[in-house]
C-alpha positions in Angstrom: 76.8 -35.6 -49.2 74.0 -37.1 -51.9 70.4 -35.7 -52.0 67.8 -38.5 -51.5 65.3 -39.1 -54.2 61.9 -40.1 -53.9 60.7 -43.4 -55.7 58.5 -42.8 -58.7 54.7 -42.1 -57.9 52.7 -44.6 -60.0 50.3 -43.2 -62.5 47.3 -45.3 -61.7 48.0 -44.1 -57.8 48.0 -40.4 -59.0 44.7 -40.8 -61.1 42.8 -42.5 -57.9 43.9 -39.5 -55.8 42.6 -36.7 -58.3 39.3 -38.5 -58.8 38.8 -38.7 -54.9 39.9 -35.1 -54.4 37.5 -33.9 -57.2 34.6 -36.3 -55.7 35.2 -34.4 -52.5 35.1 -31.2 -54.1 32.0 -31.8 -55.8 30.0 -33.2 -52.4 30.9 -29.9 -50.7 29.6 -27.8 -53.4 26.4 -29.8 -53.4 26.2 -29.5 -49.6 26.5 -25.7 -49.9 23.8 -25.6 -52.4 21.4 -27.5 -50.6 22.1 -25.5 -47.2 21.4 -22.3 -49.6 18.1 -23.9 -50.8 17.0 -24.6 -47.4 17.5 -21.1 -46.0 15.5 -19.4 -48.8 12.8 -22.0 -48.6 12.6 -20.9 -44.9 12.5 -17.3 -45.7 9.8 -17.7 -48.4 7.6 -19.8 -45.7 8.1 -17.2 -43.0 7.2 -14.3 -45.5 3.9 -16.1 -46.8 2.9 -16.6 -43.1 3.4 -12.7 -42.5 1.2 -11.9 -45.7 -1.4 -14.1 -44.7 -1.4 -12.9 -41.1 -1.5 -9.0 -42.4 -4.5 -9.9 -44.8 -6.5 -12.2 -42.8 -5.8 -10.6 -39.2 -7.8 -7.2 -39.5 -10.7 -9.3 -40.9 -10.8 -11.7 -38.0 -10.0 -9.0 -35.4 -13.0 -6.6 -36.7 -15.5 -9.6 -36.7 -14.5 -10.9 -33.2 -14.6 -7.4 -32.0 -17.8 -6.5 -33.5 -19.7 -9.9 -32.1 -18.8 -9.4 -28.4 -16.6 -7.4 -26.1 -15.8 -8.3 -22.5 -14.7 -6.8 -19.5 -13.4 -9.4 -17.1 -12.0 -8.7 -13.5 -9.2 -10.4 -11.9 -11.3 -13.4 -11.1 -12.5 -13.6 -14.7 -16.0 -14.1 -13.6 -17.5 -10.9 -14.7 -18.3 -10.4 -18.5 -20.2 -7.8 -20.2 -21.4 -9.1 -23.5 -22.6 -6.5 -26.3 -24.2 -9.0 -28.6 -27.5 -7.3 -27.8 -26.4 -3.5 -27.9 -28.9 -1.6 -29.7 -27.5 0.0 -32.9 -28.6 3.0 -34.4 -30.6 3.2 -37.8 -28.2 3.3 -40.7 -25.1 1.8 -38.7 -23.6 -1.5 -38.3 -22.5 -3.4 -34.9 -19.1 -1.7 -34.9 -20.7 2.0 -34.4 -19.7 2.5 -38.1 -22.3 4.3 -40.6 -23.5 2.1 -43.3 -23.7 5.0 -45.5 -19.8 5.0 -45.6 -19.7 1.6 -46.3 -22.2 1.9 -49.5 -20.4 5.0 -50.7 -20.0 7.5 -48.1 -21.7 10.7 -46.9 -21.3 11.9 -50.6 -24.4 9.8 -51.3 -26.5 11.8 -48.9 -29.0 14.5 -50.0 -27.3 17.8 -50.6 -30.2 19.2 -48.3 -29.4 17.0 -45.0 -25.6 17.6 -45.2 -24.0 19.5 -42.2 -22.4 22.8 -43.5 -20.3 25.1 -41.4 -21.1 28.8 -42.6 -18.6 31.8 -41.8 -19.1 35.6 -43.0 -16.7 38.4 -43.1 -17.6 41.9 -44.2 -16.2 45.1 -44.3 -18.2 48.4 -44.2 -17.6 52.1 -44.3 -19.8 54.0 -41.9 -20.6 57.4 -40.5 -20.8 56.7 -37.1 -19.3 53.5 -35.9 -21.1 53.1 -32.6 -24.6 53.6 -33.9 -23.6 50.9 -36.7 -22.5 48.4 -34.0 -26.0 48.9 -32.4 -27.5 48.6 -35.9 -25.6 45.1 -36.9 -26.3 43.7 -33.4 -30.1 45.0 -33.6 -30.2 43.1 -37.1 -28.9 40.0 -35.7 -31.1 39.9 -32.7 -34.0 40.4 -35.2 -33.0 37.3 -37.4 -32.8 35.2 -34.2 -29.0 35.4 -33.3 -27.1 37.3 -30.6 -24.2 39.5 -30.4 -21.0 37.2 -29.5 -18.4 40.2 -29.3 -17.7 43.8 -30.3 -15.2 46.3 -29.9 -15.4 50.1 -30.5 -12.0 51.6 -31.3 -8.6 50.6 -29.8 -5.9 47.8 -31.2 -7.1 44.4 -32.3 -7.3 41.9 -29.1 -8.8 44.6 -26.9 -11.5 43.8 -24.2 -15.0 44.1 -26.1 -17.7 46.6 -25.1 -21.2 45.9 -23.6 -24.2 47.3 -24.5 -24.2 50.4 -26.6 -20.7 52.3 -27.3 -20.2 56.0 -25.8 -17.3 58.3 -25.4 -14.9 59.7 -28.1 -15.0 59.1 -31.7 -13.4 56.2 -32.9 -11.9 55.5 -36.4 -12.5 51.7 -36.4 -14.5 49.0 -34.8 -15.9 45.5 -35.1 -18.6 43.1 -34.2 -19.1 39.3 -34.4 -22.5 37.9 -34.4 -24.0 34.3 -34.5 -27.3 34.2 -36.4 -29.1 31.2 -38.0 -27.5 29.5 -40.9 -30.7 30.3 -43.3 -30.6 33.9 -42.0 -26.8 34.2 -42.8 -27.4 35.8 -46.4 -30.3 38.0 -45.5 -28.0 39.7 -42.6 -25.3 40.1 -44.8 -27.8 42.0 -47.6 -28.9 44.0 -44.5 -25.2 45.6 -44.0 -25.8 47.9 -47.1 -28.1 49.7 -44.9 -25.6 50.4 -42.4 -23.3 51.6 -44.7 -20.7 51.0 -47.7 -20.0 47.5 -48.2 -16.3 47.3 -49.7 -15.7 43.8 -49.1 -17.4 40.5 -48.3 -16.7 36.8 -48.2 -18.2 33.7 -47.2 -16.9 30.1 -46.5 -18.4 27.0 -45.9 -17.3 23.7 -44.2 -18.8 20.4 -44.8 -18.8 18.6 -41.3 -21.1 15.8 -42.3 -18.6 13.0 -41.8 -17.5 14.1 -38.5 -21.4 14.6 -37.2 -22.4 11.3 -38.4 -19.2 9.4 -36.9 -20.0 11.4 -33.6 -23.5 10.5 -33.5 -22.9 6.9 -34.1 -20.2 7.0 -31.2 -22.6 8.5 -28.9 -25.4 6.1 -29.7 -23.0 3.1 -29.0 -21.6 4.7 -25.8 -25.0 5.6 -24.5 -25.9 1.8 -25.3 -22.5 0.7 -23.4 -22.9 2.8 -20.5 -26.4 1.4 -20.0 -25.5 -2.3 -20.0 -22.4 -1.4 -17.9 -25.0 0.0 -15.4 -27.0 -2.9 -15.3 -24.1 -5.2 -14.9 -23.0 -3.1 -12.0 -26.0 -3.9 -10.3 -25.7 -7.6 -10.9 -22.0 -7.7 -9.5 -21.4 -10.7 -7.4 -17.9 -9.9 -5.6 -15.8 -7.1 -4.7 -13.5 -7.6 -7.8 -16.5 -7.6 -10.4 -17.6 -4.4 -8.6 -14.2 -2.5 -8.8 -14.0 -3.8 -12.6 -17.4 -2.9 -13.8 -17.0 0.9 -11.9 -13.6 1.4 -13.6 -15.0 0.4 -17.2 -18.4 2.5 -16.5 -16.1 5.6 -15.7 -14.0 5.2 -18.9 -17.0 4.8 -21.1 -18.8 7.9 -19.3 -15.9 10.0 -19.8 -15.6 8.9 -23.3 -19.2 9.7 -24.0 -19.1 13.1 -22.2 -16.3 14.3 -24.5 -18.1 12.9 -27.8 -21.4 14.5 -26.8 -19.5 18.0 -26.1 -17.7 17.7 -29.6 -21.1 16.9 -31.3 -22.8 19.7 -29.5 -20.3 22.0 -30.6 -20.4 20.9 -34.5 -24.0 21.0 -34.3 -24.2 24.4 -32.6 -22.1 25.7 -35.7 -23.8 24.0 -38.2 -27.0 25.9 -36.6 -25.6 29.2 -36.2 -23.3 30.9 -38.4 -20.8 33.3 -37.5 -20.5 36.9 -39.2 -17.8 39.1 -38.3 -18.1 42.9 -39.4 -15.4 45.4 -39.8 -16.3 49.0 -39.3 -14.4 51.8 -40.6 -15.1 55.5 -40.3 -15.7 57.5 -43.4 -13.0 60.2 -44.0 -14.6 64.0 -44.2 -13.8 65.4 -47.7 -11.4 68.2 -47.7 -12.6 71.3 -49.4 -9.9 73.3 -51.7 -9.1 77.0 -50.9 -7.2 78.4 -53.7 -5.0 81.6 -52.6 -5.1 84.7 -54.6 -2.3 87.4 -55.1 -3.0 89.2 -51.8 -2.5 86.3 -50.0 0.8 85.3 -51.8 2.0 89.2 -50.9 0.8 88.4 -47.2 2.8 85.2 -47.0 6.0 87.1 -48.2 5.7 89.9 -46.2 5.3 87.5 -43.0 8.5 85.6 -44.2 10.4 88.8 -44.8 9.4 90.0 -41.5 10.2 86.6 -39.8 14.0 86.7 -41.8 14.7 89.8 -40.4 13.6 89.2 -37.0 15.7 86.1 -37.0 18.8 87.9 -38.1 18.2 90.7 -35.5 18.0 87.9 -33.1 21.2 86.4 -34.4 23.0 89.4 -34.2 22.2 90.3 -30.6 23.0 86.9 -29.6 26.6 87.1 -31.6 27.5 90.9 -30.4 28.8 90.1 -27.0 31.1 87.4 -28.3 32.1 90.1 -30.9 33.2 92.5 -28.4 35.1 90.1 -26.4 36.9 88.9 -29.4 38.1 92.3 -30.4 39.2 93.2 -27.0 41.3 90.0 -27.1 42.7 90.7 -30.6 43.6 94.3 -29.7 45.3 93.0 -26.8 47.6 90.5 -28.5 48.1 93.1 -31.4 49.3 95.6 -28.8 51.8 93.1 -27.2 53.2 92.0 -30.3 53.9 95.3 -31.5 55.7 96.2 -28.0 58.0 93.1 -28.5 58.8 94.4 -32.0 59.7 97.6 -30.9 62.2 96.3 -28.2 63.6 94.2 -30.5 64.3 96.7 -32.8 65.8 99.0 -30.4 68.3 96.2 -29.4 69.4 95.8 -32.9 70.3 99.2 -33.4 
């Protein structure tokens, strides 16, 4: 059986096939490059759109939000415009302080800043009850009041009311509120109460919070007033419900801001002073002992030792008697047994 042979392949035909194959490969590579270029171009365009939106979006939102805000009902016919809302002096339409824009609260005069001052002192006194009354009287004379006090007991016990009476205590404390400008004077007067062993004053600047809260309260009051007017002009039930809901929300936020602002202003106006009172320890006088005292102490020790020995002997005597009787009985039995054994062996 002979193997069939293929006819010879023409050289020019081989060249044409190779050329066609290489051309197809080149076309495929070019198509892949164009596809990748298109994908990267789309990604770059999307990234550019995101960057532009991130930069331009907040500015557009803030400008549109400060221009007018609306509260629309289900029917879309009830709108509250805030273009004419009165703005507090020194603030922009968005409720923010113009001072913050032009350099912040740091540009304000130091005398107009809102500072919360808190003082604490430790005083050694002879009479804690009288000292608590003295500190409270000094605070009242300066225009303040006693916030809380305690005479003796553990920290956290219920504060006392009025003057402290009862058994002498080794410690106590009192917390008073005094006008901010009188804090230093009241702390200096503590030297008349006793020996001041430690004192400290801490101050916190809350100007930014108070400025922001005042702006929010002013804007909230204007918003509530405007909503109240629009509530009276509501033409349908849906508009009335929408206005009442918006008014309730704004009023609740306004009450919260007023409460926080009032608390901060109270802390700025009235500083807190905590005084820890410790009773002075009585000095112990030394009483040196002489030879007679030593002889007396030695004799007393000897008598006490002999007394202890006598008591111990009296305690052990019954046990000694019982032990002697038992030992004698055992010895007699053993001796009798030994005699009998000797007699048997003999």
